[in-house]
N, C-alpha and C positions, 0 to 999 in steps of 0.2 A: 830380395833375389839379386844376385850378381850375375852379369853376363860377361864371361871371359872369352875373348876371341884370340886365336893364335894363327899367325902366318909367318912364313919365312920371307915374305915379300918386303922389299925396301921402299917401294912406291916411287922410285926414281923415274919410272916410265909410266905414262898414262895408257891404260888399255882396259879391256872389258873386265878383267879380274880386279884391278885396282878400283875401278868405278863401282863395282858391286860391293866391295869391302867398305869403301867410303860410305856408300849409300846405306848399307845395313847398320853399321855402328853409329853413324851420325843420326839416323832416324830414331834409333833406340835412345841415344843420349838426349835428343830433343824432347822425347816423351818423359824425360826425367828418370830414366832407368840408370842403374849403376853399371857403367860399361868400362871394362878393362881390356886394353889391346896389347898383347905381347907380339912384337914384330921387330923388324930391322929398320923401321922408319926413323929417320933423323929429323925430317921436316914435318912438324905437326900442324902447320897452318891449314891444310885442307880438312882437318878434322874438327868436330865439335869441341869447344873449349872444355867441356865437362868430362871428356874421356880421359881416363887415367892410363898413361902410356908406360909400358915397361919394354925397354929396348934390349935386344939380344944381338950379339955379334955372331954371324954364321959364316958368310963367305963360302957357302956350300955350292959345289958345282957338280956333284955326282948323283944328281936326281935319279937318272935312269938306272944306275947301278943299285942304289938303295931300294928302289921299287921292285926291280927284278929279283933281288935277293930276298925281299920281303915275301914274295910269292913262293920262294924255295925253302928258306931257313926259319928256325924258331926266332921269336922276337929278341930273346936274350943274346943270341948270336949277332943280330944286326946291331944292337946297341954297343956290343963289344967291338965290332968292326969300325964303328964311327964314334970313337970316344969324345973327340973335341966337339962335334956337333951336339951330342946329347948332354955333354957337360954344360954347354952354354944354354941349351934349352931348359934344362932343369934348374939352372941358376935363376932364370926368369920366373919359372913356376914357384920357386921357393919364396918369392917376394909377394905371393898372392895367397890369401886365405881361401881355400877351395871349398869351404863349408857353405852350404846354401847357395850354390852357384851352378849355372849351366855353362858347360865348356864346349866351345865351337871351334872347329878346324875348317879353314876356308877353301884351300885349293888342293889339287890332286896330291902333291907332295905333303902338304900339311895333313891331309887325311891319313896318309901312311904314318906320319909322326904320332897322330892321335891313337891309332891302333897299337903301335909299338909301346907307347907310354902306358896304355891300359893293360896290355898283356904282361908287362913287367911290373905292374902294381904301382906305378908312379902317379896315376890318376885313376879314379874309379868309374868314369864314364866319359863318353865323347859324342858330339853331334857333328856330322860332316855336312858340308855344303858342296854339292856336286856341280862342277862347271863343265866337265867334259867326260867322254867315255872312251878311254884308250883302246879297248878291244875293237871298237868300231873302226877306228883309224887303222889299226894293224890288219883287220880283216879286209879293208879297202886296199891296202898296200899288197896284201897277198893276192887278191883277185886281179889286180892290175899290173903285177910284176911280170915282165917278159923274161927276166933272168931267173934261172933255177936257184942260184945262190940267194938272190934277193927274196925270192918267194919262200925259201927255207928259213931265212932270217925273220921274215914277217910272220911265218907260222910259229916260230919259237916265241917271238914277242907277244903274239896273240895268246898263246898258252900261258905264258907268265903273267900277262895282264889279267886274264880271267881268274887265275889262281890268286893273284894279288887282290882283285876286287872282291872275290868271294870271302877272303879273310877279313879285309878292312870293313866292308859294308855290312856283312852279317854279324860282325862283332860290335858294330856301332849301336848306341842307344837311341839315336835318332838320325834321320837323313832329311836334308832340305833339298827337295827336287826343284828343278827349274821349270817343270811343267807336269801336268797330269800324264802326258804321253811318256815322259821320262820315267815317272813312277811305274807305269805299266811295263816298261822295258826291264827294270830291275826286278819287278815281281815275277816276270816271265823267266828270268835267268838265275835268280838266287832265292833262297828262302828268307823272306823279309817279314814274316808274320810277327816276329818278336821285336821288330824295330819300329819306333814311332816315326810317323811321316809328317812332313811339312811340305807344302807347295808354295814356293815363293819365286815367281818368274824373274828373269833379268828385267830390271826396271830402271827408271830414271832417277838421278839425284836432283834435288831442288835447284842446285846451282845452274843447271842448263837453262832455266827459265829467267835467270837474271840477265843474260846476254840480250842486248838490244841492238837493232840495226842502226848504223850511222848511214843515212841515205847518201850523204856526200861521199863517204868512203866506198859505199857500194857502187856508186856511179863511176868513181875512179877505177875500181877493180873491173867493172864492166868494160870501160874504155881500154884498159890494159889488155884484156883478153879478146878484144875485138868483137864484143857482143853488142848488137844493135837492138833498138826497142822493138823492131818488127820480128826479130828472131824468136823461135819457139825452142826452148832448151830442154833436152832430155839430160838427166844427171845421174851419174853412177859414181859412188865412192866405196872403195873396199880393196881387198887383196885380189890380185890377178892370179887365181888358182883354179884348178880343174873344176871344182864344184861351184865357182862363183857365177858362171853363166855370162861373164863379160864378153866372151867371143860370140855367144848367141845374140847378145844385145847389139853388137856391131853389125852382124849379118842382118838383123831385123831393121836396124837403123838404115842400112843401105837400101832395103826395100821401101821403107817409109819415105825416104827422100824423093822417090819417083813421083809421089803424090803431094808431098809437102816440101817444096823447095826452100821454105823459110826455116826448116828444121836444122838444128845443130845438136851436137852431143858433147857433153863435158865428162871427161874421164879423170877421176882422182884416184891414184893408187899405184901400186907396183906389185911385183911378185913373180912366181915361177913361170907364168904364162906371158910375161912381158914380150918376149921375142915373138911368140905366136900372134899376139895382139898387134904388134907393129907390122908384121908381115901381112896380116889380114887387112889392116887399114890401107897398106900400100897396094895390095892386090885389087881391092875394091875401089881404089882411088878416092878415098874419103878424107884425106889429111886436111884439106882446106876447110872442112866443116866440123872437125873435131878439135876441141880444146883439151889439152892434157896437162896434168900437174901430178907430181909425185913428192913424197916426203912431206906432206902437209901435216902440220901439228893438229891434234884433235881440237884444240881450242879455236882453230881457224876455220873449221869445217862449216860452221853456220854462215860465215860470210859468203862462201861459195854457193851454199844451198840457196841463199837469197836470190841468186841469179837464175835459178831453175824455174821451169814451169811444171815439169813432171819429174819426180825422183823415182828411179827404177832400181829395184833390188832383184836382179834376174837369176838368183841362185837356182841351180839344178837340183832335182830331187836327190836327197841324201838323208840318211838316218839322223845325222846330227842336227841338221836344220829342222827336221820334223819334230825334234824334241826340245830344241833350244831356241828361245826368242833372241834373235841377234840384236846387238846394240845398234847397228846401223839402221835397222828398221825403226826402232824407237826414236833415234835421232831424226829420222826422216819425218816421223809424225809431228815432232816438235817444230819442224820448219814451217808448218802451215801450208805446205804445197800439196798438190795431188801426189799420192804415193801409190806405186804399183809394186806388188810383192807376191811371191809364190804362195799358193794356198796350202801351206804346211799346217800340220795339226797344231803346232805351237802358236802359230799366228791366228788360226781360226778360234783358239781359246779366248782371245781378246777381241778379234775383229769379226764379231758376229754380224751376219747379214751385210758385210762390207760397209759397216758404219764408220770405219776409220780409214780404210784404204781399198784399192781395187785389186782383186785377186786375179792371178793367171795360173794355169796348170804348169807346175815346175817341169823343166826339161822338154817343154813343148814350144818350139820356136813359132809354130803356126799360131798357137793361142796367144803367145806374147805379142806377136805382130797385130793380131786382131784387137787385143786389149789396148795396146798403145795407140792404134788408129782410132779406136773409140774415144780414148782420153783426149787426143788431139782435137777431134771433131767436136767433143762436148767439153772443151776446156773451161769455158765460162760457167757452164752448168755445174761441173764437178768442183770447181773452185768454190762456188757458193755452197755446195753440199758439205764440203769438208772444212769450211772456214772456222768451225769451233773445235776442231780436233785437238789443236794445241791446248786449249783450255781443258778439254776432257782429259788429256794426258797429264796435265798438271794436277788435276783432282783425283785421278784414278790409277795412273800408271807410274807413280813414284814409290820409292821405298817407304816414304813417310805414310803414304795412303794404305799400305798393305803390311806394315811391320808388325801389326797385332798378331799376325800368323805365328810369330816366334814367341809371343808373350803368353798366349793362351795355354 
């Protein structure tokens, strides 16, 4: 059996999508499976050496246009409208024997490509890996738009996305869901009874466990950031966006400091809420107790986590987080620190009885405050409780540990 994977990604940037692709294909290759990756990647060093790479040139920048038109027009029309893109894609597929193969398409645009290739007879099947759900994003924009024009645009985008997803996912031969909750979403919105299902959460690559702490380096970083041994450090890393809960965390931090003067907060990130975050810090007069960094490379994250006592993922309730296990949560578990995360369905699928981390009710500042207060008061006890979580994650929460899902 051959496993053929397709993506237009060039892997020049590290993010959740590229980490998932690396994790899946490397885990399969490590098990001795015949893995072929058709992509725009030039650097093959992050991949298992046994993977057969076929590089395609795309330089494609009209993702939204192609997907919107896919919802409206026949597949033959789409391929005619983007001749250079599909010429390059088909050049890559012609170099592969498609007999006795499973063909996977990784990301949202890739999934559209798989549908179009099947509908025009270029391939006879495809399996999609779902990373996100566009209609949810557009529905959120529609609900929260104050402008009539923006609301109308969001409504149109939502309708096109639903039409696109109906075509692409109902025509697929298989779908890889990121959680059982995501599987329920699709079954509630589309007819999926003829589509084979796989559930493979967002997981960790083995490479994250190779990183080791240099104590001298950590001490230097601690001194650079003005962190003392008696400080208790709350830690947040992620995008400053409306659903992130970073503003909730700042308000809760202000309350906690009244009882815990040794408390400091480390904020790593940037995003659309940056202005609001800075204003809130100023209004609450918290600047001297908050350490901020932005533009931090993913590879550097673990060095900053090493300074934390409690890592907080304060995301507000939203459909996406309820269905998708965020990479930042998994990275937090690897840190070996106490982790506080929202009690989303996706999280509870792996964090049964709070064996991996401490839950709070998403969007509930009062509960976040109580949970963090509990964690500060029971810091030594909880550190002992969660001391083996890193090892558990290494054995149970990597793509290597769950890749058999795609082989069965």
